[in-house]
N, C-alpha and C positions, 0 to 999 in steps of 0.2 A: 471331812472326807465323806463323799456320798457312799451309801450302802447299795450295792448292786444285788438284786434278787431275781432269780430266774424261776420260771414255771416249768416243771418237769411233767409234760403231758403230751400225748401223741395226738396229732390232728385227726388221724384216721379213727382213733377210738373216742375222741372227744372233740367234735367239730366246733363246739361253742367256745373252745379255748381261745381262739383268735379274737372273737368279739369281746370276750372277757378282758383281754389285754387292751383292746381299744377303749373299753369303758374305764380301765385303770388309768390310761393316759388322760381321759377326760377328767377323772377325779383329780389327778395331779395338776392339770392345767387350771381347773376351777379353784383349787386350793392355793395356787401360785407357789407351791413348794414341792420338793421331791418326796412326796408321801410314799410310804410303802403300802401298796394296795394289794390285798389278797382276796381272792374269791374262794369261799369255803362252803361246804355242805352244812350251813348253819341256818337257823330260821330267822334270825334278826341280825341287823347290821350293828357294828360297834366300832368305836374309835378309841385307841389307847393314846392319850395325850402325851404320855411320857416317851414311848417308843415311836410315836407318830406312825402307827400302823392302823390303816383303815381296813377293816374286815367286812366284806360285802357278801351276802348270800348269793348263791348261783340261781338267779331268777330266770331260769330257762324258759318258763312259760309266759314271760312278760314281753310285750312288744318293745321295739327300740325306743319309742317315745316314753313309755312308762319306765323303762330302765333308766333313761336319762333323768327323768323326774326323781326317781328314787336315789340315784347317785348324787344329783344336785342337792337333794334334801339332806343326805348324810354328810356331804361336804360342808353344808351350812352348819351342822352341829359341830363338825371338826373345827371350823373357823371361829364360831361365835359362842358356843356353849362352853363355859369354863369348867375346869376340873375342880369342883369344890363340893363338899358334903353339906348341902343346904338343909338336910333333914335335922341337923343338930340345932338349927336356929328357927326353923319354920315347920309347924305341924300341919302340912298340907298333903293330901293324897297325891301320889305321883302323877295320876292321870290328868289332874287339873293343871299341874305345872307343864305337862307335855303339850296340852292343847294350846296354852298361851305361848310357850317357847317355840312350838312349830310355826305359829303365825309370825313370830318375831324373826326367826332365822330365815324363813322363806321370803319375808319382805326385804331383809337385808341382802339376800342372795340376788333377788330380782333388781335391787337397786345397784348392786355391784356389777352385775352382768345383765344389761338390758335385754339381750337376746334370750336369756333364760326364762323371761316371762312367758314367751310363746310356748316353750317346752312345758312349763308348769300348767299353762292353760289347756293345752292339748292332752297332757297326761291325765289331769284330773277330769277332763271331759270324758275320756275313755273309762276311767274308774267309776265315774258317775253312771255312765251308760250300762256298765256291767254290774251295777249295784254293789259296789265294794263296801258301802256303808250300811247295807241291809235296811234300807228305808222304803223299799218299793211298796210294801203293804202297811206302812205305818203312817200315823198322823203326826207330822212333825211338830205341830203346836203343843202336843202332850209331852215332848221331850224337855228335859231340864235345860237351863241356859248353857251349860258347858257343852252338851251335845249339839245344841243349835249353833253355838259359836264355832265348834269344830267343823260343822257343815258349812257355815257361812264363809269361813276363811279358806276352805279347801275347794268346795264345789258350789259356792254361792252364786257363781255365774250361770249355773244350769238349773237351779231349783229356787223356789221361794222359801225363804226362812223367816217366819214371823217373829216379831218382838212384841212382848205384851205391854210394856209400859216404858216410861222415860228412864227409869232406873236401869232397865236392861239395855236400853240404847246407850246410856252413859258408860256402862261396863264394856260394851262392845267397842265404843269409841276409845276407851282407855287401852284395850288390847291392841287396837290398830295403831296406836301412837307410841307404844313402848319401844325403847331403843337399847336398853341395857338389861343384863340378866337380873340385876337388882330390881328393876321395874317389873320383870316377869314374875318374881316371887311376890311382890306387893300386890299386883293385879290378880295373880292366881289365888291369893288368900281372900281377896274381895269376892272373886267369882265363886270360890268354894263356900264361903259364908252365906252368900246369897242363895246358892242351890240348897244348902243345908236348911236355911230358913224356909224356903218354899216347900221343901220336902216335909218339914215338920207341920206346916200349915195343911198340906194335903193329907198327912197322916191323921191330924185331928178331925178333918172332915170325914175321912174314911172311918174313923172310930165311931163318930156320931151316926153315920149312915148304917154302919154295922150294928150299932146298939139299937137303932130304930127297927131294923129289919128282923132282928131276932125277937121282937116283941117285948123288950125290956124297958121301954119308955114309960113314963108316968101317965096314968089315966086321969083325965080331968075329973075334979071332984063332983061336978054337977051331972056326970053321966052315970048310968046304971052299970054296975060291974057285971060283965058277961060271965057266963059259966065257963069253966075251964075247957069244956069240950068245944064251945063256940069260939073261944079265944084261939085255941089251937088250930081250928079249922081256918079261921080268918088269917091267922099268922101264916099258915101254909099258903093261903091264896096270895098274901102280900109277897111272900118269898118267890112264888111262881111268877108273879107279875114282874118283880124286880129282876129275876133271872132272865126273863125274856128281854129286858132292856140291856143287861150287862153281858148276857151270854154265859154267865157263870153263877151258879147258885150261891147266894149268901155272900157275895163279894162286891165291893165298891169299884167303880170304874177308875182305878188308879193306874197310870201308865207304868209299864215295866221299866221304862227308862228313867224314872224319877227316884227309885230307891232300890236298895238291895237288902238282903236278909239281915245284915249286921247293922242296919240303920244308917249307913253312910251312902251319900249319893254316888252314882257311878256314871262314867262316860261310856255308854253302850256303843256309840258310833266308833270310838277309838278302838274298842275291842274287836268290833266287826272288821274294821280296816286292817288291823293287825293280823287277824285270822286269815283274811282273804289274801293278803300279801304273802303270808307264810305258805299258802297253797301254791304260789307261783314258783316256789323253790322245788327243784327236782332232787329229792333226797336219794334217788337211785342213780344219779349221775356219777361219773367217775370224778373223784375228788382230785383237786390240784395239789401238788406237793411243791412247796416253795423252798428253795435252797439259796445259800449265799456263796460267793466266791471266797475261799480261804485266803488269808494273807500268807503267801508262801515265801520261803527263803530263796531269793533269786541266786544266791551264791551257790546253792547246791543244785538248782534246777538248770541253770544256763551253763553249758559247756563252752569254754573260751575257744576262740579261733586257734590259739596256739596248741591247745590240747587236741583238738580235732585234727589239725594238720600234722601234728606229731604222730598220731596213730596212723594217718593215711600214708605218711612217708615211711613209717616202719613197715606197713603192709606192702607198699610198692617195692621197697628194698628186699624184703623177704622173698617176694615172688620173682624178682629179677635174678636172685641168686639161684633159685631152684628151677628156672626154666631157661633154656638156651636161646629161645627166640625172644624178640622184643614184644611183649604182650600189649604194649600201649602204643605201638606205631600206628595201628589201624584207628583206634579211637582219636589219637592226636590229629591224624589226617582228616578224619570226619569232622572234628571240631573246627579246624581251620577253614574247611570248605563251608561249613554252616555259618561261621562268623562272617565270611566274605559275602555270602548270599543274603545274610540278614541285614546288611547295611542299608539296602533300599527300603526295607520296611521300617527300620529305626529312623531313617531320615524323614520318612513320611510322617511318623509320629511326632518328630520334633517340629516339622513344618506346621502341622495341625495345632500343636500346643502353642507355638509362637503366635499364630494367627488369633487364636482364642484369647491369649494373654493380651495381645495388642488391642483387640476389640474391647475387652473388659477395661483396660486402662483408659481407652478413649471415652468409653461411656461414663467413667467416673472422673474425667478431667474437668477442671473448672478454669474459666478464663476471666480475668479481671483487667479493667483499664487502670493504668498507672497514673494518669494525669500528666504524663510527660510526652511532649510532641515527638512524633516519629519523623525524623528529617527525610527519610526515604520516601515519605508520602506527601511532603509539602507541595510538590508540584501538581498534585491532584486536588488542591483545595477548592477549585471551582465546581467540581462535580462530586466530591467525596467528603463527607462529614466526619469520617472515621480517620482522624489524623494522629491519634494518640497510641503510644506503645501499649501492648498488651502482655500480660504475664499469664502463662498457662501453668496451673498447678496439677501435677499428676499424683493421685492418691497412691500411697504405698500398697503394693500387692500383698496378698496373704503369704505367710511363711509356709513353704511346702515341705513335706517330709513323708516318706512312705516306708511301711514295714511289710515285708513279704514273709508269709508263713507257708512253708512247704511241708506237705505230708510225706514223711520218710518211712512209712510203714510198708510191710511186705505186700499189702494189697495193691500198692501203687506200682508193682513191678512192670506190668504191661504198658503203662502209660507214663512211666517216669521219664524216659528220654524226651518225649514231646513236651511234658510239663517243664522240664529243665530248659528246653529251647525257648519256651515262652518266657520263662524267668529271665534268661539271658537277654532277650529282647528288651524287656522292661528295665533291666539293670543298665544296659548300654544307653537306653533312652535317658534314664536319670542322670547318667554321667555327662551326656551331651548338653543337657539343659540345666545342669548344676543343681539337681534336686537331691538332697541328702536321703539316704536309704539304709535300711538294715535288712538282712535276710536271716531267717531262722528256719530250721527244720525241726520237727518234733518226732520223737520216737520213744519207745519203751525198751529199746535194745542197747542204749548207750551204757557202757560199764564205766562207772566213775573211777574204778581202780586201774583201768587199762588192760592190756592184753600182751602176754609174752609169746611172740610168734615162734621162738625157738622151741619152747616146751609145749606150746599149744594150750596153755592154761591162762585163765583169767586171773589177774592179780587181785588181791583183797580189795573190795570196793566199799565205799562209804554208803551204807544202806539206811542211814538215819532218815526219818520222815522229813518231808519238805515243810511241814506246818504242824501246828497243834490240832489234833483231831477233836472235833466237837459235833454235837448233833446239829443238823440243819446246814451243813457245809457240803459243797461238791467234793467228792472223793478224788484225790490226786494220788496215783500210785507212787510208791517209793522209787520205781524204776523210770518214771517219766522224766524226760529231759528235752 
């Protein structure tokens, strides 16, 4: 049984609520299941594979194209990323797995929905133009391979991403060909080890350069040892010259994208993209509150026709006893007059319905030749080739049924007569065309115990709750019927 979830938000106070629900429907359609999609004031999206709840941030500052891109990406994770703790079997930093898995799920989403490729293209084009990856003033060739792979598979259509050697090209090819999450973990480990190896090589070069720059290198044996004063002066000159090249005194030109303080390689472009996407979230917006319909006890909520008419009859009898005049003569006369005048409108509704039903039936009719000669057409054989009987099959129409719900609250007092007239028109129409129907009125004034008109007292009523109260459910008052 599907779970219905409603958003409790006012359009006047939160005009984006409508587009949020449109994006929720997009997510459900892409996932091809009735996912529960919630928009919350959260920085990152997440998907609970057990409850099938997809939580999306309120990306208020994102364009519609970028919003669709982000929704498509998260649905890709919901469809293709399994719920398993791979950290127990693979010692790989999360960022490296994310880079490879993002490439895989986006490829699978574009394969599943051909039209989504254009959305991804236009969305990443906009992210590239707005420098969401923070690469505008950077030399991409100094980035580690994980960063360059992240750029290549996301915005590679808009920038040049260099690859240094055949080994890097081979790893990129492996990322582009993965199909399963197991492949993701295998290739992520290869990518991580390669970046770790390149970082260690760069660190060794940096250590040697730093050692030379501080004047600690060995002096050749055939050279005269300089005085400490001259050595210090020359060392200072060397450091000044090197600082002019690097822009920083005593440091080697090692890219900040290649290593971090703890010695582990890092994917800086992934961090930059995450931070920029988090900036799209309006944390000051009005948060949506999602609630579900409770499973109510219909036995206590719905009053039977017998109970309603019993109380009406008791009320009529009581009033007739205490008033000498016939209180209902005027209403009865008005009703008969209205019923007579309404026949014309009801007949017109029936005519329109029958015309549309016939047109729909004709449009879905199929005609087939039987292969049996039609004797009534034999005499036309000289100029008519269609001499065989035909069979026309009419598709069965849809089963119709209507439920009318009438507001029976006190605020309807001024318009209730006209509302009832419209209800009667529809009821008489349904009876004429044989459409089954039910009519319900809802109110908080129905006393489940009844009313004693002689004493003017309400009889003891059953006020037990209609449902088991829990957090996250729409409240239904005990007096609702």
